C-alpha positions as CSV (number, residue, x, y, z in Angstrom):
1,M,-23.4,17.9,-19.5
2,N,-21.2,16.0,-17.0
3,T,-22.2,15.9,-13.4
4,T,-19.7,16.5,-10.7
5,R,-19.6,12.8,-10.0
6,Q,-18.9,12.0,-13.7
7,Q,-16.1,14.6,-13.7
8,Q,-14.5,13.0,-10.6
9,V,-14.7,9.5,-12.1
10,E,-13.3,10.7,-15.4
11,A,-10.4,12.6,-13.7
12,A,-9.4,9.5,-11.7
13,V,-9.6,7.1,-14.6
14,K,-7.7,9.5,-16.8
15,W,-4.9,9.7,-14.2
16,I,-4.7,5.9,-14.0
17,E,-4.6,5.5,-17.8
18,E,-1.9,8.2,-18.1
19,A,0.1,6.7,-15.2
20,W,-0.1,3.3,-16.8
21,K,1.2,4.6,-20.2
22,A,4.0,6.5,-18.4
23,G,5.0,3.4,-16.4
24,T,4.3,5.2,-13.1
25,L,1.1,3.5,-12.0
26,S,3.0,1.2,-9.5
27,Q,4.5,4.2,-7.7
28,T,2.6,4.1,-4.4
29,G,5.4,4.7,-1.9
30,Q,5.3,1.2,-0.6
31,A,8.8,-0.2,0.0
32,F,8.4,-3.3,-2.2
33,I,7.4,-1.6,-5.5
34,G,10.8,-2.3,-7.2
35,Q,10.6,-5.9,-6.3
36,L,7.0,-6.1,-7.5
37,E,7.9,-4.6,-10.9
38,E,10.7,-7.0,-11.3
39,A,8.8,-10.1,-10.1
40,F,5.7,-9.7,-12.2
41,T,6.0,-9.3,-16.0
42,E,3.5,-9.1,-18.8
43,R,1.4,-6.8,-16.6
44,Q,-2.0,-5.5,-17.8
45,Y,-4.4,-3.4,-15.9
46,E,-8.2,-2.8,-15.7
47,V,-10.1,-0.2,-13.7
48,D,-12.4,-2.6,-11.9
49,D,-14.5,-0.2,-9.8
50,V,-14.7,3.5,-8.9
51,M,-16.6,4.8,-5.9
52,V,-17.3,8.5,-5.1
53,Q,-18.3,10.1,-1.9
54,G,-18.1,13.8,-1.7
55,E,-14.6,14.9,-3.0
56,K,-13.2,11.4,-2.4
57,V,-12.8,9.0,-5.2
58,I,-11.6,5.4,-4.7
59,A,-10.5,3.4,-7.7
60,R,-9.8,-0.3,-7.6
61,V,-7.4,-1.4,-10.3
62,V,-6.8,-5.1,-11.1
63,I,-3.4,-5.8,-12.5
64,T,-2.7,-9.2,-14.0
65,G,0.9,-10.3,-14.4
66,K,3.1,-13.4,-14.6
67,H,5.2,-14.3,-11.6
68,T,8.6,-14.6,-13.1
69,G,10.9,-13.4,-10.3
70,I,11.3,-13.5,-6.6
71,F,8.7,-11.6,-4.6
72,A,8.5,-11.6,-0.8
73,G,11.0,-14.4,-0.7
74,I,8.8,-16.6,-2.9
75,P,10.6,-17.8,-6.1
76,A,9.0,-17.4,-9.5
77,T,6.0,-19.7,-10.0
78,G,5.2,-18.9,-13.6
79,K,1.6,-18.3,-12.4
80,T,-0.6,-15.5,-13.8
81,V,-1.9,-13.6,-10.8
82,R,-4.3,-10.8,-10.0
83,I,-2.8,-7.9,-8.1
84,T,-5.3,-5.5,-6.6
85,Q,-4.3,-1.9,-6.3
86,F,-6.3,1.0,-4.9
87,H,-6.0,4.7,-5.5
88,E,-7.7,7.3,-3.3
89,F,-8.1,10.7,-5.0
90,T,-9.4,14.0,-3.7
91,V,-11.0,15.7,-6.7
92,N,-12.1,19.3,-6.7
93,D,-13.7,21.0,-9.8
94,G,-12.6,18.0,-11.9
95,R,-9.0,18.3,-10.8
96,I,-7.1,15.9,-8.7
97,I,-5.6,17.7,-5.7
98,H,-4.3,14.7,-3.8
99,R,-3.7,11.0,-4.5
100,F,-2.6,8.1,-2.4
101,G,-2.2,4.5,-3.7
102,W,-1.6,1.1,-2.2
103,Y,-1.5,-2.6,-3.1
104,D,-3.5,-5.4,-1.4
105,T,-0.8,-7.9,-0.8
106,G,-3.2,-9.9,1.3
107,T,-4.9,-11.2,-1.8
108,L,-1.6,-11.5,-3.8
109,L,0.5,-13.6,-1.5
110,P,-1.9,-16.6,-1.3
111,Q,-1.9,-16.8,-5.1
112,L,1.8,-17.6,-4.9
113,Q,1.6,-20.3,-2.4
114,A,2.1,-23.9,-3.5
115,G,-1.1,-25.5,-4.7
116,A,-2.9,-22.2,-5.1
């Protein structure tokens, strides 16, 4: 029998997997998403960590991709980078009733710097 916590984790991971397959995982509402999708190719994802507190579920997703286009004014470097994305879910009775996502550009941009 699944516990409430297991149901919450499973709901979040299932949403992430389905969004990846549908090509909508990047849709976080942040203004630079189109640029990110164009600048990083060969993207792959991994659910790195899932934390649960009450109805809140936070999932950390690590996306690896090759920097092949301009991002934030930085020309393509050809480097493979790790892009951290977070999703916050509210899960009730195993169903997602709210989701918000965002990228951690603070860990992405230094990877694109010369010498990094």
